[in-house]
N, C-alpha and C positions, 0 to 999 in steps of 0.2 A: 858449167861444162857438161855435166850429165845430161841436161836438157838439150844441149846442142847436139850431143852424140846420138840421143834417143830420136830427136827429130829427123836427123839425117838417115838413121838406120830404119825407122818405121815408115816415114813418109817421103824419104828422099829430098827433104826440105832443109836447106841450110838456115838455121836459126841464128840471127845476129846476136853478138855477145851482149849488146845492151838489152835486147828482148829477153834473152835467157836470164839475165840478172833480175830483171823485173818479175819474170815468172817464178824464179826461185825464191825471191823475197816473199811474193804473194803466197806461195805454197807453204813456206816456213811460217808465215803469220797465221795462215789458216789452221795449220797443224797445232800451233801454239794456243789459238783459241779453242780448238777442239779438245786439247788435253787440259784446258782449265788453267793455264798459266795466268799470272797477274796481268792486267790490261797493259801495263807499261812495257811488257815484253813484246807486244805486237808491232809497234814501230821499230823496235830494235831489230827484230827478225826480218822485217820487210826491208829495212834500209842497209842491213849488213852486207848483202851481196853487191849492192850498188856502190857502197862506200869502198868495198874491197876492190872492185873494178877500177874506181877512180884513183885509189891509192897506188895500184899497180901502174897506172898510166903515168905517174909522176917519176918512175924510174929512180926510186930512192936507193941509197946504198944498202947492201944486205946487212951490214953491221948495225944499222939503225933498228932493224927488226929484232936483232938479238938483244939490244939494250932494252927495247920495249918489252920483250918476252921476259927478261930477267926482272924488270920492275914489277910486272903483272905477277910473276911467280912470287916475288917477295911480299906482294900485297895480299894475294889470295891463297898462297901456300897450300894449306890442307883443306881447302873448302870441299873437295871431292869426298873427304872423309868426314868432316864435322857438319857439313851442309849448312854452314854458317858463313855467308858472304860478308864483305866489309859494310857494316851499317853504322855510320857515325851518327851520334846524337847532336843536340844543339844546345844553346844557352837556355831556352825555355824548359827543356827537360832537366838541365842542371838545377834550375831554380825550383822546379817541382820537387825534385829528389831532395834538395836541401830543406824544404819545408816539411818533408816526412820524416827526417832523421830525429832520433831521440835528442831532446834538448837538455842542457844543464848537466851534462856528463860526458866524459871521454868515451868514444866509441871505437870499434874496429870495423872498417868498411872495406868490401872488396868488389870490384867491378870485373865480372867475368866476361872476357872478350872485350878488353878496354880500348881497342883501336888505337888512335893516336893520343889518347890520354886526356882529352878535354875535360870529362866529368871528374876524374880523380884530381887533376890540377885545380879545378875550380873549387872543389869541396875542401881541399887541403888548404887553400888560401882563406876559406871562410872559417874553418874549424882547426886552428893550429894545435889545439889540445888533443885532437883525435888522430887516429891512424888511418890513412887511406892507401889502398893497394889496388893496382890494376894487373890483370894477367891476360896476355895476348899470345896466341900461338904463332901468328904470321910475323916473320922477322922484320919486314919493313915498317909496319905500324908500331911494333914494339921499339924499334930503333928511333923512330920519330918521337915516341913518347918519352924515351930515355933521355934523348938530347934536350927535349923541352924541359923536363924536370931539372936538368943540370943548368940550363940557361936561366931558368927562373929561380934557381936555388929553393925549389919547393921541397916540402917534406913528404910529398907524394912518392910512392915507391912503385916500380913496374917490374913484373917478373915475365920472362918469356917462357911459355909452356902451356900445357892443357890444364884447364881448370879442374879437371878430374883428379889431378895430382894434389889439389888443396884439401885441407880438412875444414869444412864449413863450420864446424864447432868452435873454431878460433874467432869467428866474426860475429858481430852483432847485427850487421846489415849486408845482405848479398843483393847485388844489382846485376841484372842481365838485360842485354839488348841482343838477342841471338836470332833465331828463326823458328818457325812452327815445328820443323823436323827435330829441333833440339830440345823442345820443351818437356816431353816425357822423361828423358834422361835427367834433365835438370830437376824435375819434380821428385824423382826417386832419390837422388843424391841429397836434396834439401831435406826431405823427410827423414832420411837415414841419419844425417849428420847435424842439422841445425838444432841449436838449443831452444828449449821452451822460452817463448817471449821475444825471440829474435825476429828480424823483419826480412822478408823476401820481396824484392821489387823486380818487376819485369816491364819494360817499355815495349808497347805495341802488341806483343804476343802473350795471350793468357795461357794458363796451364791447364791442360785437359784433366778433368776430374777433380779440380780444386776450385771452388768458388771463391773469388777474391773477397777480402775483408773491406777493401776500399778501391775505388776507381777514380782517377783524376785525369784531366785533359790538359797538358801543358800548353798546347795550342788549340784554341776553339776550332772544332771541326777536324782536328788532326787525330793521330793515334793516341790511345789511352796509355796511362801508367797504372799497372795493376800492383796491388800490395796485399801480402798475406802475413798475418801474425802467426808464427809457428807455435 
């Protein structure tokens, strides 16, 4: 719309809506590349104006947009504050984490930013003698994890809230799959609260200023799983 108005105002040229959408997408992708965003953002930025135009042409009922907005709000909730979007892990990561856990003893494990609960549910099924907890601030993923643990009658437990409300000293293993922006704060909290000999794990994102004691790759060629012995 802005490109259409500018074109008419500056050059007296009427810019077709389709051309304006293409130009806006190209400009957004170029700005994303210039600002160093991850490569997968580029096609999203390019296609978003085109997809929006196509969606508007369908003449969908306004209530549908409200439903989608509420669902997205429930999923991403406080991403603007935490800078941690929804990052689900997968079975390969669960297997790798299970292999790093202390064996032959009961442990207390917490997944900070547990999403829909896959890791906690998997580990609770493997290690019934231990305690596995997930904490998630976004309401929709937390609700999904809560319902999943009820349906499976799992011993895993899920808390809705910010992991900064937890005392890491209560846990033998802390697992995080967050974002680069969140790692300095996680580092400071772990150093202040985790007991000597406990284990800190982070999938994909390393912690600045802390050399990991071990690095594994759940998927060949995929992101790394970092571990620190505190």
